[in-house]
LOTOR-293110 format. One line per 4 residues: their letters; for each residue x, y, z of C-alpha. Coordinates in nm, 3 decimals, always signed. Example, Ala and Ser with C-alpha at 12.3 -4.5 7.8 and 13.67 -1.06 7.14 Angstrom:
as	+1.230/-0.450/+0.780 | +1.367/-0.106/+0.714
//
This chain:
xxxx	+1.953/-0.376/+1.818 | +2.068/-0.032/+1.615 | +1.915/+0.298/+1.770 | +1.921/+0.561/+1.583
xxxx	+1.783/+0.943/+1.678 | +1.698/+1.098/+1.330 | +1.862/+1.446/+1.436 | +2.202/+1.240/+1.446
xxxx	+2.242/+1.102/+1.058 | +2.221/+1.258/+0.743 | +1.871/+1.323/+0.537 | +1.954/+1.091/+0.261
xxxx	+2.079/+0.783/+0.527 | +1.735/+0.855/+0.707 | +1.573/+0.830/+0.418 | +1.731/+0.497/+0.325
xxxx	+1.646/+0.329/+0.667 | +1.249/+0.498/+0.665 | +1.186/+0.366/+0.268 | +1.369/+0.044/+0.383
xxxx	+1.138/-0.078/+0.652 | +0.825/+0.100/+0.559 | +0.708/-0.147/+0.296 | +0.564/-0.233/+0.052
xxxx	+0.414/+0.097/-0.015 | +0.140/+0.173/-0.271 | +0.189/+0.392/-0.556 | +0.003/+0.704/-0.654
xxxx	+0.054/+0.753/-1.035 | -0.037/+1.160/-1.015 | -0.168/+1.287/-1.365 | -0.160/+1.666/-1.293
xxxx	-0.201/+1.968/-1.563 | -0.021/+2.334/-1.561 | -0.184/+2.654/-1.572 | -0.081/+2.691/-1.902
xxxx	-0.226/+2.372/-2.002 | +0.071/+2.116/-1.989 | -0.006/+1.745/-1.852 | +0.247/+1.612/-1.598
xxxx	+0.267/+1.248/-1.499 | +0.482/+1.115/-1.228 | +0.448/+0.827/-0.957 | +0.452/+0.880/-0.569
xxxx	+0.517/+0.609/-0.300 | +0.408/+0.824/-0.010 | +0.071/+0.741/-0.092 | -0.265/+0.558/+0.064
xxxx	-0.657/+0.594/+0.110 | -0.749/+0.709/+0.422 | -1.134/+0.768/+0.460 | -1.429/+0.613/+0.264
xxxx	-1.696/+0.872/+0.358 | -1.559/+1.098/+0.243 | -1.331/+0.896/+0.029 | -1.003/+1.068/+0.064
xxxx	-0.689/+0.960/-0.063 | -0.347/+1.147/+0.064 | -0.019/+1.121/-0.116 | +0.350/+1.355/-0.043
xxxx	+0.546/+1.508/-0.310 | +0.887/+1.547/-0.102 | +1.104/+1.843/-0.195 | +1.402/+1.718/-0.376
xxxx	+1.679/+1.583/-0.119 | +1.971/+1.747/-0.344 | +1.830/+2.085/-0.409 | +1.508/+2.104/-0.170
xxxx	+1.289/+2.190/-0.511 | +0.941/+2.102/-0.494 | +0.794/+1.871/-0.783 | +0.624/+1.972/-1.092
xxxx	+0.322/+1.808/-0.966 | +0.315/+2.005/-0.621 | +0.306/+2.288/-0.813 | +0.071/+2.187/-1.048
xxxx	-0.208/+2.090/-0.772 | -0.130/+2.414/-0.540 | -0.260/+2.618/-0.912 | -0.534/+2.375/-0.989
xxxx	-0.678/+2.229/-0.688 | -0.692/+1.889/-0.933 | -0.543/+1.557/-0.975 | -0.585/+1.212/-1.113
xxxx	-0.458/+0.899/-0.908 | -0.391/+0.633/-1.129 | -0.284/+0.291/-0.979 | -0.011/+0.104/-1.117
xxxx	-0.030/-0.256/-1.209 | +0.251/-0.497/-1.359 | +0.194/-0.404/-1.726 | +0.307/-0.041/-1.679
xxxx	+0.520/-0.077/-1.393 | +0.850/+0.003/-1.678 | +0.657/+0.311/-1.831 | +0.553/+0.433/-1.454
xxxx	+0.935/+0.429/-1.357 | +1.017/+0.614/-1.713 | +0.809/+0.894/-1.626 | +1.014/+0.967/-1.279
xxxx	+1.269/+1.083/-1.482 | +1.335/+1.444/-1.372 | +1.219/+1.596/-1.681 | +1.141/+1.988/-1.715
xxxx	+0.802/+2.132/-1.672 | +0.753/+2.161/-2.021 | +0.799/+1.825/-2.096 | +0.445/+1.590/-2.083
xxxx	+0.516/+1.257/-1.930 | +0.258/+1.107/-2.148 | +0.453/+1.087/-2.452 | +0.822/+1.035/-2.303
xxxx	+0.638/+0.738/-2.137 | +0.448/+0.600/-2.417 | +0.100/+0.572/-2.200 | -0.219/+0.731/-2.352
xxxx	-0.418/+0.975/-2.181 | -0.775/+0.984/-2.180 | -1.020/+1.294/-2.081 | -1.135/+1.294/-1.709
xxxx	-1.517/+1.365/-1.661 | -1.491/+1.592/-1.365 | -1.130/+1.791/-1.376 | -0.904/+1.907/-1.588
xxxx	-0.599/+1.653/-1.591 | -0.607/+1.338/-1.826 | -0.615/+0.988/-1.628 | -0.404/+0.639/-1.776
xxxx	-0.613/+0.485/-1.998 | -0.345/+0.184/-1.906 | -0.425/+0.171/-1.554 | -0.683/-0.031/-1.428
xxxx	-0.847/+0.202/-1.170 | -0.852/+0.592/-1.193 | -0.982/+0.818/-0.949 | -1.093/+1.190/-1.008
xxxx	-0.996/+1.386/-0.739 | -1.031/+1.748/-0.607 | -0.763/+1.857/-0.381 | -0.920/+1.990/-0.053
xxxx	-0.621/+2.113/+0.114 | -0.195/+2.093/+0.132 | -0.005/+2.066/+0.428 | +0.338/+2.153/+0.396
xxxx	+0.592/+1.979/+0.663 | +0.870/+2.165/+0.583 | +1.119/+2.399/+0.317 | +1.403/+2.178/+0.360
xxxx	+1.517/+1.875/+0.137 | +1.342/+1.592/+0.207 | +1.017/+1.785/+0.329 | +0.732/+1.605/+0.188
xxxx	+0.361/+1.786/+0.169 | +0.062/+1.578/+0.246 | -0.168/+1.671/-0.096 | -0.510/+1.589/+0.057
xxxx	-0.785/+1.424/-0.222 | -1.108/+1.378/-0.247 | -1.230/+1.119/-0.479 | -1.514/+1.286/-0.744
xxxx	-1.536/+0.983/-0.984 | -1.387/+0.632/-0.998 | -1.326/+0.423/-1.355 | -1.249/+0.057/-1.314
xxxx	-1.154/-0.153/-1.576 | -1.403/-0.429/-1.576 | -1.131/-0.692/-1.699 | -0.994/-0.701/-1.269
xxxx	-1.342/-0.739/-1.102 | -1.451/-1.043/-1.048 | -1.825/-1.266/-1.050 | -1.940/-1.041/-0.766
xxxx	-1.829/-0.711/-0.950 | -1.554/-0.666/-0.695 | -1.225/-0.584/-0.787 | -1.028/-0.917/-0.753
xxxx	-0.701/-0.906/-0.588 | -0.522/-1.153/-0.871 | -0.646/-0.963/-1.163 | -0.529/-0.633/-1.069
xxxx	-0.154/-0.751/-0.976 | -0.081/-0.432/-0.835 | +0.308/-0.302/-0.772 | +0.464/-0.171/-0.484
xxxx	+0.734/+0.026/-0.399 | +1.010/-0.125/-0.201 | +1.354/+0.047/-0.033 | +1.583/+0.134/-0.314
xxxx	+1.544/+0.021/-0.665 | +1.332/-0.227/-0.536 | +0.956/-0.308/-0.603 | +0.706/-0.605/-0.499
xxxx	+0.428/-0.771/-0.708 | +0.113/-0.835/-0.558 | +0.050/-1.208/-0.731 | -0.053/-1.541/-0.606
xxxx	+0.276/-1.623/-0.498 | +0.351/-1.259/-0.284 | -0.044/-1.294/-0.153 | -0.195/-1.477/+0.171
xxxx	-0.559/-1.486/+0.296 | -0.641/-1.405/+0.713 | -1.034/-1.416/+0.765 | -1.049/-1.073/+0.957
xxxx	-1.233/-1.112/+1.328 | -1.459/-0.882/+1.288 | -1.780/-1.091/+1.388 | -1.584/-1.303/+1.656
xxxx	-1.331/-1.210/+1.944 | -1.079/-1.428/+1.993 | -1.017/-1.593/+2.318 | -0.598/-1.448/+2.276
xxxx	-0.302/-1.572/+2.359 | -0.298/-1.491/+2.717 | -0.542/-1.764/+2.743 | -0.360/-2.031/+2.576
xxxx	-0.270/-2.299/+2.853 | +0.122/-2.214/+2.919 | +0.223/-2.523/+2.797 | +0.129/-2.434/+2.462
xxxx	+0.292/-2.121/+2.483 | +0.586/-2.241/+2.545 | +0.608/-2.466/+2.333 | +0.950/-2.443/+2.141
xxxx	+0.801/-2.541/+1.833 | +0.514/-2.354/+1.789 | +0.547/-1.952/+1.651 | +0.363/-1.622/+1.735
xxxx	+0.180/-1.685/+1.436 | +0.125/-2.077/+1.526 | -0.048/-1.904/+1.860 | -0.211/-1.620/+1.731
xxxx	-0.403/-1.891/+1.507 | -0.459/-2.076/+1.825 | -0.616/-1.764/+1.968 | -0.825/-1.668/+1.715
xxxx	-1.137/-1.920/+1.812 | -1.409/-1.792/+1.976 | -1.328/-2.038/+2.288 | -1.080/-2.308/+2.392
xxxx	-1.260/-2.682/+2.251 | -1.359/-2.869/+2.504 | -1.092/-3.102/+2.646 | -0.808/-3.104/+2.880
xxxx	-0.428/-3.017/+2.778 | -0.283/-3.345/+2.611 | +0.053/-3.419/+2.789 | +0.148/-3.606/+2.506
xxxx	+0.026/-3.368/+2.234 | +0.229/-3.309/+1.913 | +0.319/-2.998/+1.886 | +0.472/-3.081/+1.495
xxxx	+0.159/-3.226/+1.376 | -0.053/-2.913/+1.560 | +0.216/-2.671/+1.360 | +0.113/-2.836/+1.022
xxxx	-0.190/-2.846/+1.043 | -0.188/-2.463/+1.120 | +0.011/-2.371/+0.895 | -0.336/-2.547/+0.619
xxxx	-0.527/-2.338/+0.813 | -0.715/-2.591/+1.021 | -0.708/-2.477/+1.340 | -0.990/-2.661/+1.522
xxxx	-0.818/-2.958/+1.420 | -0.462/-2.865/+1.587 | -0.686/-2.776/+1.866 | -0.772/-3.161/+1.879
xxxx	-0.420/-3.271/+1.852 | -0.312/-3.040/+2.186 | -0.639/-3.138/+2.402 | -0.771/-3.455/+2.454
//
């Protein structure tokens, strides 16, 4: 196990470790506007949603690791206190990447990227027409984490209005995770696409309380075939089904059933 004290390595190397380990990260495609009216568009992967009531999102435009200079986006939100956070799907990922070029503050990234600006209803910055979901936000607070290169700046945004492309909704009017086709950032030049090949479903233990792995019989817990994920599934049931431990139980067969999500059938293999 490699152990690192962040104070003992250079910031670029620390940055590499952080971004390589923490991912995939959602992308805030931030649209802002300068005081003189110049639009700006730039992606940030230090981003997430932090509250539903009130609806709060936070993204962080970090200072340049080379020069320590602030990003145009940060300069704009400090002045105007407004931003549109557009989500990024696979259809616009290359245009999003192009917009991240270090253009001068006088350059309109909508023009450079070929994306379409759409007027917002509550704030001045434009929305990205091609983005499947757009959040018009006011900036409640900006928390500066440092003045040196690589230091983040937490832009705390409150959502004033949402715009959702109806093409990504399911028959219940909710966002279909397959239709939205989101992309996210990994380390280096790598991205991740949330499609049917990368997504899987786990039922949340909201209405029931699992017994926990600690309550599974020791002979099963010590299996050389069943993995931690397998045990997690077995421990998700409300109670252990009736029956006693089967000394001749087939752990491999139980594992195959668990891979199909058939938890109770797996228990039936493990118990008489």
